VEXSETI-141859 format. One record per residue: residue number from 1; chain; x, y, z of N, C-alpha, C in turn. Coordinates in steps of 0.2 Angstrom, whole numbers, plus 5000, padded with zeros to 4 digits. Example, Ala and Ser with C-alpha at 12.3 -4.5 7.8 and 13.67 -1.06 7.14 Angstrom:
REM residues 2
@lose: 1 | fitor: A | n_east: 5066 | n_north: 4972 | n_up: 5039 | ca_east: 5062 | ca_north: 4978 | ca_up: 5039 | c_east: 5066 | c_north: 4984 | c_up: 5039 .
@lose: 2 | fitor: A | n_east: 5064 | n_north: 4989 | n_up: 5035 | ca_east: 5068 | ca_north: 4995 | ca_up: 5036 | c_east: 5064 | c_north: 5000 | c_up: 5039 .
END
This chain:
REM residues 68
@lose: 1 | fitor: A | n_east: 5511 | n_north: 5158 | n_up: 4184 | ca_east: 5514 | ca_north: 5154 | ca_up: 4189 | c_east: 5513 | c_north: 5147 | c_up: 4188 .
@lose: 2 | fitor: A | n_east: 5518 | n_north: 5143 | n_up: 4185 | ca_east: 5517 | ca_north: 5136 | ca_up: 4183 | c_east: 5517 | c_north: 5131 | c_up: 4189 .
@lose: 3 | fitor: A | n_east: 5512 | n_north: 5129 | n_up: 4191 | ca_east: 5511 | ca_north: 5124 | ca_up: 4196 | c_east: 5515 | c_north: 5119 | c_up: 4196 .
@lose: 4 | fitor: A | n_east: 5518 | n_north: 5116 | n_up: 4191 | ca_east: 5523 | ca_north: 5110 | ca_up: 4191 | c_east: 5530 | c_north: 5112 | c_up: 4194 .
@lose: 5 | fitor: A | n_east: 5532 | n_north: 5119 | n_up: 4195 | ca_east: 5537 | ca_north: 5121 | ca_up: 4197 | c_east: 5537 | c_north: 5123 | c_up: 4204 .
@lose: 6 | fitor: A | n_east: 5532 | n_north: 5123 | n_up: 4207 | ca_east: 5531 | ca_north: 5123 | ca_up: 4215 | c_east: 5535 | c_north: 5119 | c_up: 4219 .
@lose: 7 | fitor: A | n_east: 5536 | n_north: 5112 | n_up: 4216 | ca_east: 5541 | ca_north: 5109 | ca_up: 4220 | c_east: 5547 | c_north: 5110 | c_up: 4220 .
@lose: 8 | fitor: A | n_east: 5550 | n_north: 5115 | n_up: 4216 | ca_east: 5557 | ca_north: 5116 | ca_up: 4214 | c_east: 5559 | c_north: 5121 | c_up: 4219 .
@lose: 9 | fitor: A | n_east: 5566 | n_north: 5121 | n_up: 4220 | ca_east: 5568 | ca_north: 5126 | ca_up: 4225 | c_east: 5572 | c_north: 5132 | c_up: 4221 .
@lose: 10 | fitor: A | n_east: 5572 | n_north: 5138 | n_up: 4223 | ca_east: 5574 | ca_north: 5144 | ca_up: 4219 | c_east: 5578 | c_north: 5148 | c_up: 4223 .
@lose: 11 | fitor: A | n_east: 5584 | n_north: 5151 | n_up: 4221 | ca_east: 5588 | ca_north: 5156 | ca_up: 4224 | c_east: 5587 | c_north: 5162 | c_up: 4219 .
@lose: 12 | fitor: A | n_east: 5586 | n_north: 5168 | n_up: 4222 | ca_east: 5586 | ca_north: 5174 | ca_up: 4218 | c_east: 5590 | c_north: 5179 | c_up: 4222 .
@lose: 13 | fitor: A | n_east: 5595 | n_north: 5181 | n_up: 4220 | ca_east: 5600 | ca_north: 5187 | ca_up: 4222 | c_east: 5598 | c_north: 5193 | c_up: 4219 .
@lose: 14 | fitor: A | n_east: 5599 | n_north: 5198 | n_up: 4223 | ca_east: 5598 | ca_north: 5205 | ca_up: 4219 | c_east: 5602 | c_north: 5210 | c_up: 4223 .
@lose: 15 | fitor: A | n_east: 5604 | n_north: 5216 | n_up: 4219 | ca_east: 5607 | ca_north: 5221 | ca_up: 4222 | c_east: 5602 | c_north: 5226 | c_up: 4224 .
@lose: 16 | fitor: A | n_east: 5603 | n_north: 5229 | n_up: 4230 | ca_east: 5599 | ca_north: 5235 | ca_up: 4232 | c_east: 5600 | c_north: 5242 | c_up: 4228 .
@lose: 17 | fitor: A | n_east: 5605 | n_north: 5242 | n_up: 4224 | ca_east: 5608 | ca_north: 5248 | ca_up: 4221 | c_east: 5608 | c_north: 5246 | c_up: 4213 .
@lose: 18 | fitor: A | n_east: 5604 | n_north: 5241 | n_up: 4212 | ca_east: 5604 | ca_north: 5239 | ca_up: 4204 | c_east: 5601 | c_north: 5244 | c_up: 4199 .
@lose: 19 | fitor: A | n_east: 5605 | n_north: 5247 | n_up: 4195 | ca_east: 5603 | ca_north: 5252 | ca_up: 4190 | c_east: 5599 | c_north: 5248 | c_up: 4185 .
@lose: 20 | fitor: A | n_east: 5599 | n_north: 5242 | n_up: 4183 | ca_east: 5597 | ca_north: 5240 | ca_up: 4177 | c_east: 5589 | c_north: 5236 | c_up: 4179 .
@lose: 21 | fitor: A | n_east: 5589 | n_north: 5233 | n_up: 4185 | ca_east: 5583 | ca_north: 5230 | ca_up: 4187 | c_east: 5581 | c_north: 5233 | c_up: 4193 .
@lose: 22 | fitor: A | n_east: 5575 | n_north: 5236 | n_up: 4194 | ca_east: 5573 | ca_north: 5239 | ca_up: 4200 | c_east: 5573 | c_north: 5235 | c_up: 4206 .
@lose: 23 | fitor: A | n_east: 5576 | n_north: 5235 | n_up: 4211 | ca_east: 5576 | ca_north: 5232 | ca_up: 4217 | c_east: 5569 | c_north: 5231 | c_up: 4220 .
@lose: 24 | fitor: A | n_east: 5566 | n_north: 5236 | n_up: 4221 | ca_east: 5559 | ca_north: 5235 | ca_up: 4225 | c_east: 5553 | c_north: 5232 | c_up: 4220 .
@lose: 25 | fitor: A | n_east: 5554 | n_north: 5232 | n_up: 4214 | ca_east: 5550 | ca_north: 5229 | ca_up: 4209 | c_east: 5551 | c_north: 5221 | c_up: 4208 .
@lose: 26 | fitor: A | n_east: 5558 | n_north: 5220 | n_up: 4208 | ca_east: 5560 | ca_north: 5213 | ca_up: 4209 | c_east: 5558 | c_north: 5210 | c_up: 4216 .
@lose: 27 | fitor: A | n_east: 5559 | n_north: 5213 | n_up: 4221 | ca_east: 5557 | ca_north: 5211 | ca_up: 4228 | c_east: 5550 | c_north: 5209 | c_up: 4229 .
@lose: 28 | fitor: A | n_east: 5546 | n_north: 5213 | n_up: 4227 | ca_east: 5538 | ca_north: 5213 | ca_up: 4226 | c_east: 5536 | c_north: 5207 | c_up: 4222 .
@lose: 29 | fitor: A | n_east: 5540 | n_north: 5205 | n_up: 4216 | ca_east: 5538 | ca_north: 5200 | ca_up: 4211 | c_east: 5540 | c_north: 5194 | c_up: 4215 .
@lose: 30 | fitor: A | n_east: 5546 | n_north: 5193 | n_up: 4218 | ca_east: 5548 | ca_north: 5187 | ca_up: 4222 | c_east: 5543 | c_north: 5186 | c_up: 4228 .
@lose: 31 | fitor: A | n_east: 5541 | n_north: 5191 | n_up: 4231 | ca_east: 5536 | ca_north: 5189 | ca_up: 4237 | c_east: 5529 | c_north: 5187 | c_up: 4234 .
@lose: 32 | fitor: A | n_east: 5527 | n_north: 5189 | n_up: 4229 | ca_east: 5521 | ca_north: 5187 | ca_up: 4225 | c_east: 5521 | c_north: 5179 | c_up: 4224 .
@lose: 33 | fitor: A | n_east: 5527 | n_north: 5178 | n_up: 4221 | ca_east: 5528 | ca_north: 5171 | ca_up: 4220 | c_east: 5528 | c_north: 5166 | c_up: 4225 .
@lose: 34 | fitor: A | n_east: 5532 | n_north: 5169 | n_up: 4231 | ca_east: 5532 | ca_north: 5165 | ca_up: 4238 | c_east: 5525 | c_north: 5165 | c_up: 4241 .
@lose: 35 | fitor: A | n_east: 5521 | n_north: 5170 | n_up: 4239 | ca_east: 5515 | ca_north: 5169 | ca_up: 4243 | c_east: 5510 | c_north: 5164 | c_up: 4240 .
@lose: 36 | fitor: A | n_east: 5512 | n_north: 5164 | n_up: 4233 | ca_east: 5509 | ca_north: 5158 | ca_up: 4228 | c_east: 5511 | c_north: 5151 | c_up: 4230 .
@lose: 37 | fitor: A | n_east: 5516 | n_north: 5150 | n_up: 4234 | ca_east: 5518 | ca_north: 5144 | ca_up: 4236 | c_east: 5525 | c_north: 5142 | c_up: 4234 .
@lose: 38 | fitor: A | n_east: 5528 | n_north: 5146 | n_up: 4230 | ca_east: 5534 | ca_north: 5144 | ca_up: 4227 | c_east: 5540 | c_north: 5144 | c_up: 4232 .
@lose: 39 | fitor: A | n_east: 5546 | n_north: 5141 | n_up: 4232 | ca_east: 5550 | ca_north: 5139 | ca_up: 4237 | c_east: 5556 | c_north: 5144 | c_up: 4234 .
@lose: 40 | fitor: A | n_east: 5556 | n_north: 5150 | n_up: 4236 | ca_east: 5561 | ca_north: 5154 | ca_up: 4233 | c_east: 5565 | c_north: 5157 | c_up: 4239 .
@lose: 41 | fitor: A | n_east: 5572 | n_north: 5157 | n_up: 4239 | ca_east: 5576 | ca_north: 5161 | ca_up: 4244 | c_east: 5578 | c_north: 5166 | c_up: 4241 .
@lose: 42 | fitor: A | n_east: 5576 | n_north: 5172 | n_up: 4244 | ca_east: 5578 | ca_north: 5179 | ca_up: 4241 | c_east: 5584 | c_north: 5182 | c_up: 4245 .
@lose: 43 | fitor: A | n_east: 5589 | n_north: 5184 | n_up: 4242 | ca_east: 5595 | ca_north: 5186 | ca_up: 4246 | c_east: 5597 | c_north: 5193 | c_up: 4242 .
@lose: 44 | fitor: A | n_east: 5597 | n_north: 5198 | n_up: 4246 | ca_east: 5599 | ca_north: 5205 | ca_up: 4243 | c_east: 5606 | c_north: 5207 | c_up: 4246 .
@lose: 45 | fitor: A | n_east: 5609 | n_north: 5210 | n_up: 4242 | ca_east: 5615 | ca_north: 5213 | ca_up: 4243 | c_east: 5616 | c_north: 5220 | c_up: 4241 .
@lose: 46 | fitor: A | n_east: 5620 | n_north: 5223 | n_up: 4245 | ca_east: 5621 | ca_north: 5231 | ca_up: 4244 | c_east: 5627 | c_north: 5233 | c_up: 4238 .
@lose: 47 | fitor: A | n_east: 5624 | n_north: 5232 | n_up: 4232 | ca_east: 5628 | ca_north: 5231 | ca_up: 4226 | c_east: 5623 | c_north: 5234 | c_up: 4220 .
@lose: 48 | fitor: A | n_east: 5627 | n_north: 5235 | n_up: 4214 | ca_east: 5624 | ca_north: 5237 | ca_up: 4209 | c_east: 5622 | c_north: 5230 | c_up: 4205 .
@lose: 49 | fitor: A | n_east: 5622 | n_north: 5231 | n_up: 4198 | ca_east: 5620 | ca_north: 5225 | ca_up: 4193 | c_east: 5626 | c_north: 5222 | c_up: 4191 .
@lose: 50 | fitor: A | n_east: 5628 | n_north: 5218 | n_up: 4197 | ca_east: 5634 | ca_north: 5213 | ca_up: 4196 | c_east: 5634 | c_north: 5208 | c_up: 4200 .
@lose: 51 | fitor: A | n_east: 5640 | n_north: 5204 | n_up: 4201 | ca_east: 5640 | ca_north: 5198 | ca_up: 4205 | c_east: 5646 | c_north: 5199 | c_up: 4210 .
@lose: 52 | fitor: A | n_east: 5646 | n_north: 5198 | n_up: 4216 | ca_east: 5651 | ca_north: 5199 | ca_up: 4221 | c_east: 5654 | c_north: 5193 | c_up: 4223 .
@lose: 53 | fitor: A | n_east: 5660 | n_north: 5191 | n_up: 4226 | ca_east: 5663 | ca_north: 5186 | ca_up: 4227 | c_east: 5658 | c_north: 5183 | c_up: 4233 .
@lose: 54 | fitor: A | n_east: 5656 | n_north: 5186 | n_up: 4238 | ca_east: 5652 | ca_north: 5185 | ca_up: 4244 | c_east: 5645 | c_north: 5181 | c_up: 4241 .
@lose: 55 | fitor: A | n_east: 5642 | n_north: 5184 | n_up: 4236 | ca_east: 5637 | ca_north: 5182 | ca_up: 4232 | c_east: 5638 | c_north: 5175 | c_up: 4229 .
@lose: 56 | fitor: A | n_east: 5643 | n_north: 5175 | n_up: 4226 | ca_east: 5645 | ca_north: 5168 | ca_up: 4222 | c_east: 5647 | c_north: 5162 | c_up: 4227 .
@lose: 57 | fitor: A | n_east: 5649 | n_north: 5164 | n_up: 4232 | ca_east: 5650 | ca_north: 5158 | ca_up: 4238 | c_east: 5642 | c_north: 5157 | c_up: 4240 .
@lose: 58 | fitor: A | n_east: 5638 | n_north: 5160 | n_up: 4241 | ca_east: 5631 | ca_north: 5158 | ca_up: 4243 | c_east: 5628 | c_north: 5155 | c_up: 4237 .
@lose: 59 | fitor: A | n_east: 5629 | n_north: 5157 | n_up: 4232 | ca_east: 5626 | ca_north: 5154 | ca_up: 4225 | c_east: 5629 | c_north: 5146 | c_up: 4225 .
@lose: 60 | fitor: A | n_east: 5635 | n_north: 5146 | n_up: 4226 | ca_east: 5639 | ca_north: 5140 | ca_up: 4225 | c_east: 5637 | c_north: 5134 | c_up: 4231 .
@lose: 61 | fitor: A | n_east: 5636 | n_north: 5137 | n_up: 4237 | ca_east: 5634 | ca_north: 5133 | ca_up: 4243 | c_east: 5626 | c_north: 5130 | c_up: 4241 .
@lose: 62 | fitor: A | n_east: 5622 | n_north: 5135 | n_up: 4239 | ca_east: 5615 | ca_north: 5134 | ca_up: 4237 | c_east: 5615 | c_north: 5128 | c_up: 4232 .
@lose: 63 | fitor: A | n_east: 5619 | n_north: 5128 | n_up: 4227 | ca_east: 5619 | ca_north: 5123 | ca_up: 4221 | c_east: 5621 | c_north: 5117 | c_up: 4224 .
@lose: 64 | fitor: A | n_east: 5626 | n_north: 5117 | n_up: 4229 | ca_east: 5629 | ca_north: 5110 | ca_up: 4232 | c_east: 5623 | c_north: 5107 | c_up: 4236 .
@lose: 65 | fitor: A | n_east: 5619 | n_north: 5111 | n_up: 4239 | ca_east: 5613 | ca_north: 5109 | ca_up: 4244 | c_east: 5608 | c_north: 5106 | c_up: 4240 .
@lose: 66 | fitor: A | n_east: 5606 | n_north: 5109 | n_up: 4234 | ca_east: 5600 | ca_north: 5108 | ca_up: 4231 | c_east: 5601 | c_north: 5104 | c_up: 4224 .
@lose: 67 | fitor: A | n_east: 5608 | n_north: 5101 | n_up: 4223 | ca_east: 5608 | ca_north: 5098 | ca_up: 4217 | c_east: 5608 | c_north: 5090 | c_up: 4219 .
@lose: 68 | fitor: A | n_east: 5607 | n_north: 5088 | n_up: 4225 | ca_east: 5608 | ca_north: 5081 | ca_up: 4226 | c_east: 5601 | c_north: 5078 | c_up: 4226 .
END
């Protein structure tokens, strides 16, 4: 955990049915980082290892808000 990155904002999206990256493992890892002080928004979707249109809209809005 690089403390220089704690001031950054992060978005992590993940599919609950992801066959490539286990959802529960990823969720635990994100929670660990959040408890360590990292500002991470975690958004899960009922999907496999892909990107959905709804998810792309969330990512797009997140970038707009955090890129200024």
